[in-house]
C-alpha positions in Angstrom: -14.2 -23.8 8.7 -17.2 -23.2 6.5 -19.3 -25.6 8.6 -18.2 -23.6 11.8 -19.3 -20.3 10.2 -22.7 -21.8 9.1 -23.2 -23.2 12.6 -22.5 -19.8 14.2 -24.9 -18.1 11.8 -27.7 -20.7 12.4 -27.3 -20.4 16.2 -27.0 -16.7 16.4 -30.1 -14.5 16.8 -31.1 -12.2 14.1 -30.7 -8.7 15.5 -33.2 -6.0 14.5 -31.9 -2.5 13.8 -32.0 -0.4 17.0 -32.5 3.4 17.2 -31.7 5.7 20.1 -34.7 7.8 21.3 -34.6 10.7 23.8 -37.5 10.1 26.2 -39.0 13.2 27.8 -42.1 14.4 29.6 -44.7 16.9 28.7 -47.6 17.2 31.1 -46.6 14.0 32.9 -46.8 12.0 29.6 -43.8 10.3 28.0 -42.8 11.3 24.5 -39.7 10.5 22.4 -37.8 11.8 19.5 -35.0 10.0 17.6 -31.7 11.3 19.1 -30.2 11.6 15.7 -32.3 14.7 15.0 -31.5 16.5 18.3 -28.7 19.0 18.6 -29.0 19.6 22.4 -31.2 19.8 25.5 -30.8 23.1 27.4 -32.4 25.1 30.1 -34.8 27.7 28.8 -33.3 31.2 28.9 -34.6 34.4 27.5 -37.5 34.1 24.9 -37.9 36.9 22.4 -41.6 37.2 21.6 -42.8 37.3 17.9 -45.9 39.0 16.7 -48.5 37.3 14.5 -47.6 33.7 15.2 -49.8 30.9 16.6 -50.2 30.7 20.4 -48.0 27.6 20.5 -45.0 29.5 19.1 -43.7 31.3 22.2 -41.1 33.3 20.3 -37.4 32.9 19.4 -34.5 31.6 21.5 -30.9 32.2 20.8 -28.5 29.2 20.8 -24.9 30.1 20.0 -26.0 33.1 17.9 -28.6 31.0 15.9 -32.3 31.8 16.3 -34.7 29.0 16.9 -38.5 29.2 17.0 -39.7 27.9 20.4 -42.7 25.7 20.1 -44.8 24.8 23.2 -45.9 21.2 22.3 -48.2 21.2 25.4 -50.2 24.1 23.9 -50.2 22.4 20.4 -51.6 19.2 21.8 -53.6 20.3 24.9 -54.3 24.0 24.3 -52.7 24.8 27.6 -49.3 26.6 28.0 -46.6 24.7 29.7 -44.6 26.0 32.7 -41.7 23.9 31.4 -38.1 25.3 31.6 -36.2 23.0 29.3 -35.9 22.9 25.5 -35.0 20.3 22.9 -33.1 22.0 20.1 -33.2 20.3 16.7 -30.3 20.0 14.4 -30.1 22.9 12.0 -30.3 20.7 9.0 -33.7 19.4 10.2 -35.2 22.9 11.0 -34.5 25.8 13.3 -36.9 24.7 15.9 -36.8 24.1 19.7 -39.5 22.3 21.7 -40.5 23.2 25.2 -40.4 20.1 27.5 -40.9 19.4 31.2 -37.8 17.2 31.6 -35.6 14.5 30.0 -36.3 11.1 31.4 -33.7 8.9 29.6 -32.2 7.7 26.3 -33.7 4.4 25.2 -32.4 1.9 22.6 -35.5 0.7 20.8 -35.5 -2.1 18.2 -37.5 -1.2 15.1 -39.8 -4.2 15.7 -40.8 -2.8 19.1 -42.3 0.4 17.5 -46.0 0.1 17.2 -47.6 2.3 14.6 -50.6 4.5 15.5 -53.5 5.5 13.3 -52.7 9.2 12.6 -56.3 10.4 12.3 -56.5 12.0 15.8 -53.0 13.4 16.3 -50.9 13.3 13.2 -47.8 14.4 15.1 -47.7 11.1 16.9 -46.6 8.2 14.6 -45.9 5.3 16.9 -45.4 4.2 20.5 -43.3 1.7 22.4 -43.4 0.1 25.8 -40.6 1.3 28.0 -40.3 0.5 31.7 -44.0 -0.6 31.9 -45.2 2.7 30.3 -46.2 3.7 26.8 -44.0 6.3 25.2 -45.4 8.2 22.2 -43.0 8.9 19.3 -43.4 12.4 17.8 -43.4 12.6 14.0 -41.1 15.5 13.4 -42.1 15.9 9.7 -45.7 16.3 10.7 -44.9 18.8 13.5 -42.9 20.9 11.1 -45.7 20.7 8.5 -48.3 21.8 11.0 -46.1 24.7 12.3 -45.3 25.8 8.7 -48.9 25.8 7.6 -50.0 27.8 10.6 -47.3 30.4 10.4 -47.8 31.2 6.8 
């Protein structure tokens, strides 16, 4: 019995941890966020403008009587407002933020060893990328995005 177990272990592949990522588009480029930090994806409805905030903060949206700051990632990265009409709403325990996106592409199961780290000198909000369906998908670093937004709003 012990030999049988040892043989199965020796013949079985070592599986790397896998994480689910929501893959979405902004300006025809693919980006991803870990699905564990996302509360929902919704159609953009009424936006309540806020005074004295950076241009990439479009205002506040209301999701089930909870206000979320709406961030236009397209403006943050490319200095150009997005015509997008969908939002990714983060879980409240992460922060009360929603990100404007063009569209959701898919949910991808990505093994940790397939994430390739990126030097964060140019855009600190992108931490890694992975190959998916013959295309590079950039992983957004949520902590860096929150840090950038917090610094600019204060």
